[in-house]
C-alpha positions in Angstrom: 0.0 -0.1 -0.1 2.8 2.3 0.8 4.4 1.8 -2.4 1.1 2.5 -4.3 0.8 5.8 -2.4 4.3 6.8 -3.1 3.8 5.9 -6.8 0.7 8.1 -6.9 -1.6 5.1 -7.8 -3.9 5.6 -4.7 -4.3 8.1 -2.1 -4.6 7.8 1.9 -8.2 8.7 1.4 -8.6 5.6 -1.0 -7.1 3.5 1.9 -9.4 5.1 4.5 -12.5 4.4 2.1 -11.5 0.8 2.0 -11.0 0.4 5.7 -14.4 2.0 6.4 -16.1 -0.2 3.8 -14.5 -3.2 5.5 -15.3 -2.0 9.0 -19.0 -1.6 7.9 -19.2 -5.1 6.5 -17.6 -6.5 9.6 -20.0 -4.6 11.9 -23.0 -6.0 10.2 -21.6 -9.7 10.5 -20.3 -9.0 14.1 -23.6 -7.8 15.3 -25.5 -10.6 13.4 -23.3 -13.2 15.1 -23.5 -11.8 18.6 -26.6 -9.7 19.0 -28.7 -10.9 21.8 -26.5 -13.7 22.5 -25.3 -14.3 26.0 -21.5 -15.4 26.2 -21.3 -19.0 25.4 -18.6 -21.5 25.7 -18.3 -21.7 21.9 -17.6 -18.2 20.6 -15.3 -19.8 18.2 -18.1 -20.9 16.1 -19.5 -17.3 15.9 -16.0 -16.0 15.2 -15.6 -18.6 12.5 -19.0 -17.6 11.0 -17.9 -14.0 10.8 -14.6 -14.8 9.1 -16.4 -17.2 6.7 -18.9 -14.7 5.7 -16.3 -12.0 5.2 -14.1 -14.3 3.1 -16.9 -14.2 0.5 -16.8 -10.4 0.1 -14.5 -8.3 -2.2 -13.4 -4.9 -1.1 -12.8 -1.9 -3.4 -9.8 0.3 -3.4 -9.7 3.4 -5.5 -13.0 2.2 -7.3 -11.3 -1.2 -8.2 -12.6 -4.3 -6.9 -9.8 -6.2 -5.2 -9.2 -9.9 -5.8 -10.5 -12.2 -2.9 -7.0 -12.8 -1.3 -6.3 -9.1 -1.1 -9.8 -8.5 0.3 -8.9 -11.2 2.9 -5.7 -9.3 3.8 -7.6 -6.1 4.3 -9.8 -7.8 7.0 -6.9 -9.5 8.6 -4.9 -6.4 8.7 -7.7 -4.6 10.5 -7.9 -7.3 13.1 -4.2 -7.4 13.6 -4.2 -3.6 14.6 -7.0 -4.2 16.1 -9.7 -2.1 14.6 -12.2 -5.1 14.3 -12.3 -8.5 16.1 -13.7 -11.9 15.9 -14.6 -12.6 19.5 -17.4 -11.0 21.3 -14.9 -9.4 23.8 -12.3 -8.8 21.4 -12.0 -5.0 22.6 -11.2 -6.1 26.0 -8.7 -8.8 25.0 -6.9 -6.8 22.5 -7.2 -3.1 22.6 
């Protein structure tokens, strides 16, 4: 991404838009997986469902649809930072 910015192919605004798009997609899946759910012993199943659903989605960068593997990387990058998470208490664990 840094190289693309340096080369002038994309802007920081393009990256911000991609991250916003990914966050909105994630939030919908996260809320669907955990809304009204009491903490259960198998949060892993819900987390896998979220990841599985998002792995079917393509992100866009600078109006270009990214290939699936690059889209996966966008979601994983956000969770590594952590901007998004997979478990219901991800903020408490990782932020």
